C-alpha positions, 0 to 999 in steps of 0.5 A: 500500499502507499501511505497516502492519497498523493504526492508532490515530487519536485522536478529536481531533487529527491524523486522517490515514492514510499510504498509499504509492503509486508512479507514481500520481497519483490514488487512490480511497478508502473507509472502512468502519466495523465496527459493535458487533455484527460486532466480536467476530468481526472481532477473533477472526477474526484480520482486523484483524492482517493486510492484507485482499485480494480476497474479505476486502474484499469480505466487509467492504464487503457484510456486516460493514462499513457504508461511511461515505465514499467519494471520491478524492484526488490524491497527488504522484508522482515517477517509480518512486519511493515516496511517501507521502500522509496520507489526511484522514480527520478532514476527509473525516468531520467526526463521525468516531465511536469505533470500529473502521474499515477504509480501502481505497484503489485507483487512481482510474479503474482498471478491474479485473475482479471477480476481480481486486483485486490494486490495492486496498490496506487497512488497519485503524484504530481511533478512540479516546480509550481504551487498554485493557490486559486480563489473565486470572488466578485472581481473574478478568478484569481490565482497565486503561483509560487515556487515550491523549492523557495516559495518565492512568487513566480513572475511571467508564468502562464496560467490557463483558465479551463473549463469541465469540457477542457476548453481554455477559457482564458490565458494570461501571465502573472505579475511580479507578485505571481498573481493572475486575475481572470474576469468575473464574466468567465465565471458564468459559464455553464455545463461544459463551459463551467470553470474547472481548474487553472494550469500554470506554466513557467517560462521554462515549460514546467508545469 
């Protein structure tokens, strides 16, 4: 199992994900990346706020995600005791692009039926150098972008306001304070055009 529901990895530095095993010597690992076209749906569905099981994993593998790595690794074992091991995602995928990912771990060489996925564990993680805060008010939709490494405001970051149907409603650049504002009129969209999320990208193209 993974110890949490989601995890943030910096684009630079430590890039390991902790997985907890018991009486297990080797695990199989798959890493999937969710593309921009499926990002809005993934966020709105609530998948990133919960563990993934069964059909959720199959949907990720076959529809919403793209597998970027697959392999196996040894883990330490102590009889009937939980052991935490870091999956070295950064080493396995040297060119880890900014974005939303999911890692799926299972017991290596263990055969399960197509209906049984109880031996799988899944965790969402985000690779980014940017921390984004958003709120909505009478003056419009506001976003603040800061560096996760230094907590300093990020100026000149490109921020997109994305609707439920993945339509880009607006695009703007942050000021020196890392602030960006979208007009209040963009909040009035209904149905698929309802604002869903903000996506930030720095000058180097990182999300």
